[in-house]
C-alpha positions, 0 to 999 in steps of 0.5 A, spaced: 201 651 860 195 650 864 200 651 871 203 657 868 196 661 866 194 659 873 200 660 877 198 665 882 192 661 884 196 654 885 203 656 887 204 658 894 210 660 897 211 656 903 209 649 906 204 652 911 201 656 906 200 650 902 197 646 907 192 652 909 190 652 902 188 644 902 185 645 909 180 651 906 179 648 899 173 644 901 177 638 897 179 642 891 186 643 892 192 638 893 199 640 895 206 636 893 210 636 900 216 633 902 214 626 906 216 627 913 213 634 913 207 631 910 207 626 916 208 631 921 202 635 919 197 629 918 199 627 925 197 634 928 191 637 930 186 638 927 188 632 923 184 634 917 189 632 912 192 626 909 197 623 904 195 620 898 199 615 894 206 613 896 212 617 896 215 619 890 222 618 892 227 617 897 232 621 901 236 621 906 237 625 912 243 628 916 244 630 923 249 635 924 253 636 931 259 641 933 266 638 931 268 634 937 261 634 940 260 629 945 253 628 942 256 625 935 258 618 938 251 617 942 247 619 936 251 614 931 250 609 936 242 611 936 242 611 928 245 605 928 240 601 932 234 604 929 237 602 922 238 595 925 231 594 928 
């Protein structure tokens, strides 16, 4: 109920808007964001945001190449090596 009444104040259309609102809120706004994007934002200038707590869930990612691409085998090898390291 509270979120519905304040939706226009707390909801934002994009991640960039959410991060901007965090930066401009003087500590009065928190934003839920996908963990990879969160890490990306936190490690970039002006380095004024931080992740709070642990990830809420875990998701896998896929890499797309054109069918028959020479990149497919090389990427598979690299991903396998990363998983094993």
